[in-house]
N, C-alpha and C positions, 0 to 999 in steps of 0.2 A: 806657491811653490818658489816662484822666482823671488819673492821677498824674503823668503827663508834662506836661500842660497846667499842673497846679498848680505844678509845680516850675518851669516856665518862667515863670509869673506871679510866683513868689516872688522869682526872680532879678531880674526887671524892677523890682519894688518895692524891693528891697535896694539896687541900683545908684541909683535914683532918689533914695532916702533918703541914699546916700553923697555924690551930687552936691550936695544941698543942705545937708550938714554940713562942718564945718571939722576934724573928727577925723581926724588922719593915719592911724591904726593900727586902723581899723574892721576888723571880721572880713569883710565883703564885699569889701573891698580886697583883703585877703590872697588870698582865693579866686580873684579875677580876675587878680591878678599872677602866679598860677602858670599861667596859660593865655596870657597876653600878654607879651612882653618889653619893651614900652614903654608908657607912658601917653599918649605924644603921638599925635596923629591921623595916618594914613598920608599919605605926600606926594602920592599920586594919588587925589583922592576919588572919581573916577569907576569906580575898580576895587573899592574896598570902602567900607564904611560902618562907623560906630561899632557895636559890638556891643550896646550898651545905649542907644541913642537913644530917649528917652522920647517917646511920642506925646502930644500935647496932651489934657488930660483931658476925657472925654465927660460931657455932663450926666447926671445920675442916671437919668433916665427912659429915655434912649436905651440906657444901658448895660444896664438890666434887660430892656428889650425885646431887645436882641441876644443876652443870655444865653438867654432864653426861646427866641428862634428856633433858637439853636445846639442846645439839648437836644431840641427838637422835630425838628431835622434828624437828630439821633442816633437817637432813637426811630424816626423813618421809615425810616432806614438799616438798622437791626437788623430791623425787621419786614419790610423788603424782602428782606434777605438770607435770613431764616427762609423766606418764601413761595417764593423762588427755589430755596432749597435742597430744599424739600418736593417742588415740582414737576418739579426736575431729576433726582431719584433716585426714580422711581414704583415703588411696591409691586406684587407679582404680585396677580391677581385674588382669591387665596384667603387673602390677608394678614390679612384682617379676621377669619377664623376661626382665625388663630393666635394663640398666646399671646404677648404682648410680651416681648421680650428686651432687657435693658438692654445697651448697647454692642455691639450687632450691627448692622453697616453693610451687611449683605447678607442677602438672604432664605436661610433654611435649605434645604439640599439635599432634594429630594423624597423621597429614600430615609431621611431621618434623622428617627427618631420621637423625640418628647419624651414622656417619661412621668414624672409626678409623683404624689406621694400627695394624699390628699384636702385636707390643710391646707397643702399647697405648701411644707412644710418641707424635703422632699428632692425632688430632681429628677435625672433623668439623660436622655442622649440616646444612642440606639443605632441602628444600621443592621439589627440582627438583633432582629425582633420578630414571632415566630411565633404563628399562631392557627389551629391544626389545627380541622377540623370533624368528625372521627370519631376513633375509637379507633385504626384501622389508620393513619391519617395521623399521629397522635401518636406511635405506636410508630416509625414511619418517621423522624419528625423527630428523636426522642432517639437512635435508633440512628446516624443519620447524624451528628449532632452529637457522639456518642462517638467515632465513627471520626475525625472532624476535630479532636477536642479543642476544640470549640466551646461557649462558655458559653451555656446556655439556662435561666437562673434562672426557676423557676415564680413567676409574679406574678399575684394575684388582681384584685380591684377596686380595689386602691390606697387602702384605708381604714387601714391601720396607720399610726399617726402616725410610726413610725420609718422607714417605707420598707423593711421587711425583704425585700420581694421585688424590689427594684431592683438592677440593675447595668448599667453601660453596655456591657458586653462581650456582652450578648444576653440576651433573655428569652423565655418562652413563657407564653401567655394562653390559658385554655380558655373564654374568653366565648362561642364558638360551640358549645361542647359543653355545652348547658344543658337537656337533656330529662329528663322523668321516664320512667324506663325500664320500671319495674315496681312495682306496688302490691299488697301482700299484706293484704288487709283483715282476715283472720282473725287473723293474727299482729301486725297494725298495724305492718308495716314497709315501708319505701319504698326502692327502689333508684334512684339519680339520677346524672347525669353531674356531675362535680365543678365544672363551670363554672356551674351553676345558681345564681342569686341566692336568699337566703333568701325574700324576698317571692315570687319566681316558684314556688318550692317550695310555699309555703304556699298559694298560690292554686290551684296544680295539685292539690293532694291535698285540699282542702276539700270537694269533692263526694263524697269518700269518708268524710267524717266524721271525718278525722284532721288532726292538726297536729304540730308539734314540741313537745318537752317544755318547752322553755325558750328565751328569745331574749335577744340582746344588746340595746344600746339603739337600734341602727338595723337595717335590713333590707336593705341593699345589699351586704353581704358575699357572695362566691362560697363554696359550702359547702366546697370544698376549703380555701380560705384560712382560714375561721372555726374549722375543725377543726384545722389544722396549727398555728396559734399558740395553742391552748387558750384560746380565747375563752369567755365566760361570761355567764350572766344574774344573777339573784338569787333567793335561797331557800335556807335552811339545810338544807332536805331534798333539793335538787336539785343535782347534779354539774354541772360544766362541760360544755360542748356535745360535747368529744371523747368523753366517755363515752356518749354516745347512738349511736356508731359501732358496729355489729355486725360488719361485714366491709367490706373495701375492696379495690380494684384498683389497684396501684401499677405504674407503667411506669418500670422502672429502667434505666440505661445499660448495666450489665454483664449483667443477668440477663433483659432484657426485662420483659413484663408478667407480674406475680405476684399470685396471690389471697392475701389475708391475713384470718385471723380468730382467734378464740381457740381454734379447734379445729385450724386450719392454722397452725403455727409461732405459738404465742401470745406467745413472748417478742418477736419482731420485730413482731408485730402491735400490742402494747401500745406499743412504742417508736417504731413508725411512726404511730400515731394522732395524736401530737403531735410530728411529726418536723421541723418548721420547713422543710419543702420541701427538706431535704437528703438524704433517703434515696431519694426517687423523686418522679415527678410523679403526684399523685393523680388517677386518671382517673374512677374511679367509687366510690360510697360507698353503703352499706346502712345505713339509720338506723332506730332503734326509735323509733315515734312514740307518740302518746297520742290519746285521743278528743278532737275538737275541743269546746271549751267556752267559755263566757262567764265572764267575771271581773267582780267588784265592786271597784273601786278606791276607796280612801278616803284622802284627802290632809288632813293637818292639820299644826298647828305645834306644837312642844312646846320644851323646853329641856333642857340637859345633866342638871339635878337630876331631871327627871321620867323621862328615858330611863333613867337608872341603875336607877330603881325599877322599870321595867316591861320592861327590855331582854329578859331570860329569857322573858317572856310573849309579848312581840312576835315573837321569833324562833321559838318553839315553835308558837304558835297560827295564825300566818299562813304561807300557801304561798309567798308573796313579800314581801319587805319591803326597804326600803332608807331610809337617812338622807341627807339633803342639809344639810350644815352650811354656815352662811354666816359667813365671818371677820368679826371686829371686832362680832359681835353674839352674843347668846345664843340666837339661832333655830336650832332644828333641824327641818327639814321631813321629816315621816315620811309614806311612801307605802306602803300595804299593798294586796295584791291577793288575793282568795280566789274560788273558785268561786261563781258566783251561782246562788241557788237561786229559781226562778220561783215556787215555792210561797209563799216568805217575801216575794219582791218587794224592791225596794230600800228602804232605810231611809227613814223619813218625815223628811226633813231639808230645810230651805228655806234656801238660801243667803242671807246678809245682803247681800251685794254682787254685783252684776253683773260680767261679765268687763270690762267698760268701766271700772267704778269700780275694780277690783282693779288695773288696770294705770296708772291715773291718776297715782299718786305717781312713777313712772318718767317720765311725760310731763312732769309739772310740774318735776321736777329737770333734765330735758333742756333745757327752755325756759329755765330759771334759769341753767343752764351755758352755753348759747350766748350769753347776755348777757356772762357772766364772761369767757368765752375770746375773744370777739370782738376785744377791744382788743389781743391778743398776735399776731395774724396779721401777718407781716412785710409792710412797706409795698410791697416790690416785688412780692409775690404779689397784694396788692390792685390794684395798677397793672395787673399782667399780665392778671388776670380783668377788670377793668373795660375795657381795650382789647379783650380776647377778646369780652366781652359786646356792646360797641358795634359790632364786626364782624358779630356774629351778627345784630344789629338791621338793619345796613345790607344785609346778604346778603338777609335775609327781606324787607325793604321792596323790593329790587331784583327778588326773584322773585314779589313780589305776595302774600307770606305775612305773617302777624302773628307777631311775635316773642312767645315765651312769656315770662311773668313769671318772674324769677330766683327769687321767693319760692315758687313751686310745690312744691318739694321740702319746704319747711317744712309746707305745708298737709296732706302726706300723712303726717304723724307719727301721725295717728289710725288709719291703715292698717297700721302696723308692729306685728309680733308682739312678745310679751314679749322673745324672744330677740334680735330684731332691733333693738329699741330698747335693750337692753342693750349690744349691740355698738356702736351709734352713741354711746352715752354714754361707754363706756370709751375710744373712739377719740379723744376730745376730749383726754384726758391719761392714757393707760393706766398709766404708771409713778408717777403722783402719789398717794401713799398716802392722803392725805385725801380726794382725789376719789374713789378706789376704795371708801374706807370709805362716803362718802355714796351711791354707787351701790348697795352691798351693803345698806345701811339701806332704801333704796327698794325693793330686791328683797325684803327680809324683810317689808315692809309688803304687797307684792304677794302673797306667799305667804299672809300671815295673812288676807287678804281673799278667797283663793281656795279656802279650805277647803270641802270638800264630796265628793260620790260621783259616779261614773259608771259606767255598765255597758257592755261590749263584748266581742268576741272576743279571745282571749289576744294574738294577733299585733297587734292595734290597742293594747290596754291596756298592754302591756309596753314599748312603744316610748318613747323619751325624746328630747326635743328638746335636743340637746346644744350649740346655739348654732352661731357661725361658726367659722372656721379657729382652731386653737388648739395650743399645746404641752401635752402630757399625760404625766404620770408616774404609773403605777399599780402599786401594790405588793400582794402576797398574802402572809399569814401565818397561822399557826394560832391559832384562837381557843377551844380546848377542844372540847367535845362538845355536842350539842344538849341533852342532859339535865343538863349541867353546864359552862355556858359559863365560860371563864376570866376574863372581863371585860378581857382583854388589849386587845380591839379598842376599847374605849372609852377605855382609858388611852392607847393610841396617839394617839387623836384629841385628848384633853386635852393632851398633849405637843407635839403638832404646833400646836395653837392657841396654846399658850404661846410656841413658838419664832416663829411668825407676829408675835405682839405685840412680843416682845422685839426681833426684828431689823427691824420696821417694814416688813415685806414688803407690797408692794401686791397682796395675793392676793385675787383676784375669787372670786364664788361660781359653782357650789357646790364644796365638797369632798364628792364621793360615796362613800358606804360601802354596800357589798353583801356578800352571804354565800353560799357555796356548800358542798355536801357535798364529800367528797374524791373524786379521780380515780385510777384504777389505772394510768393513763398515766405512766410514770416520768419524762418530761420535762415534765409539767404542774407549774406553780407550786403547784398544790393537791394534789399526789401524796401519797398516804399508804397505809400497809398496814392501818390501823385504819378499819374501816368507819364508825364513829361520829363520826370527826373532822369538824369544820367549820372553814372558812377564811373570813377577812375580806379584802376587797378595798378598797383606798381609792386614790382618784385625785385628784391635785392638778393644776391647770390654770393656764394664762395664755393669754388669748385674743390673736389676731392680727387686730384689727379694721380694719386699714389695709393698703393696697397699698405704702406708702412704705417703701422698701428700708432706709433709715436707721433708721426707727422700728420696725420688725420686728426689725432687728438688736439694737436696744436692749432690746426685749422678750424677745427670745432670750436675751440675756446675763442679764438679770435672772432669767428663769425657771430657767436652769441654776444660777445661785447659790441660788435658792429649793430646787431639787432636791437641790443639794449638801449644803445644811445639813440636810435631811430624812434624807438618806443617811448622813452622818456621825454624826448624833446619835440616829437612830431604827432604822435598818434592822437593824443587827447585833444589838442588844439585843431586838428582836422577832421575829427569824428572818424578815425580810421580803425577798421577791425580786420583782423587776419582771415585769410581764406581758411576754411575748415580743414583742408587737406594739408595745410602748412602751419597751423597754430602748434605751439609746443607747451606743454604744461610745465610751469615753473617747479622747481624743486623747494625753494624758499616759501615758507608758510605765508609770510606777509605778501609776497609777490602774488601767490595763489589767490589769497583773499582779495587783492586788488583786482585781479583778471576776473574772478567771478563776479564782483560788484560791477565791472565794465560790462561785461556780457549780460547782465540784468537790465542795464539802461537800453540795451540795443535790441535784445531778443526776448520773446515770451517764455522765459525760463520755466514759470510756474506752469503754464498750459503745456509745455513740452514734458515736463516731469509728471504732469497728472495723465497725459496720454500714455506715458511708459508705464505707470502704476497700473493703468487698467489693461493694456495690451501685453505687458511683460513684467508682471508683479515679481517674479524671481530674478529678474535682471539678467537672464541667460544670454541675451544679445548685447550685453553691455561689456565694457572693459575699463581698464584703470583710467584712461583718458577721460571717457564720459562721466564715470563716478567722480573723478577730481573737478571737471567743469561744471558739471550739473548734479551735485550731491542731493539726494532726496530730502536730508535733514538741514538743508541751507536755510538759514533764517536772516541772511543779510538784508 
């Protein structure tokens, strides 16, 4: 509309200029003579009028006032249209509890379930979402789906970054099967339903003086899910979590419920422990536990030179150890955890800085960044929020309330945690390398001022605040033995850091490195026949600190470029394979063929597919990811 008004005004001005000049071949005249056959006025002036009759010029003040009134009228019209549209299409009462969907003009059907992973990077909608409450109900659901050839992919709590449990064709979730069934205090074993979450299980057995041998970073996974994808904690003497499984009950489509253990069909048992949900629905699990104990955690800052000197000692002398690398700095955060001795007590260490002082560098940079980035906010966004704020004031006044100050959010900066503040900082310009470098430097200063000790139960101490929504790629590769580390784990990190610097990747912190012992499950990325082997796990990330779809898309593209560089330049040389909960299926056919060939070198794909054919011939437990990675007709 504005372009049309501008064009018409230009034509008026051009013709007015032509009428006041004597040049016979000016361009405006040629344009007009193509639309009219004569330059003489029509004989009947009552019926027509000249196309370009120029009105007398208005005084400058009246012109500006009329323009202002015109644009205010447009703004009022747009605002009125928006209000009319909003109230003309009312939402259902439960709309405020539903996730917003772009470009959806009607509410979703009541029987349509939206299921997404925790980071919001994968989402599906399905009309088939089963939640059985008992083993007989689960068996009936699987049997019925098998007869109808209806997909019911097992999905846990949705924490896998790649959405490995999702499919729009149908899912089964065991959240309602979450009980502790039996505790054997003498043998320190516990039998649980597979839908129980890790924290639920830990809380349920602590009165027996028991706990799990190791933990991943968070506690919200369902036991069935955390076992099936080969999840892990850290500690070079401790294996991945699937190795804690002593026996399991698997509900299969073709053979019903079967009991598996190393005594009963050991080959299938080891294969199914890390079965990716493709061999059956894990209904019950018996886990080997350990005595509940307190741990002493020590957090300190080092650098790569010092790490190389002390690496073997750190791995062998600590029950749990991990490194957190901060790109574009020489900072390595080291976190060790060991059993706490009440006889010795905690070390006599007095922190130099309070928690508030430690986080201050991030607050300072956040305040500085707000000033830096405030001038680049588009003017129409400023106008929109200004009008929105004025309307809120008017509404509040009309209701007898006092409008809240728009600066209140800034006053709450002191209440933000370290990870929340980092997310807000990165959200300002997540793909600006220079900005990310400064955020990383502020984070390095935070960790330097956070050195210290703390004591707590293992399930409290071994947790880690991973921050907000994010893309993650984690690889696992051999690192020698505990008595003779190969040092390949540190070489991998050095090459990765060089790659980040060379390619100017806006890589946020941390790059996390952990270690585990081997697993006897052949589908585990840490599987090995040698009992002494240790494996290193390295994760790279990019946060998704915004809900803006365009910005999330840009971050996603940058992350996959980052991941692709690591894959092409590092993975093959270090025999690195991705965590099953973090592997992504390539869209390119050649890349997919290459990935399948790599998986065949590392894992017993034929044995896995054979077991799937016997236990689930109709593939009702499968999804697009499994079919792409392990196609039945694969002849590579």
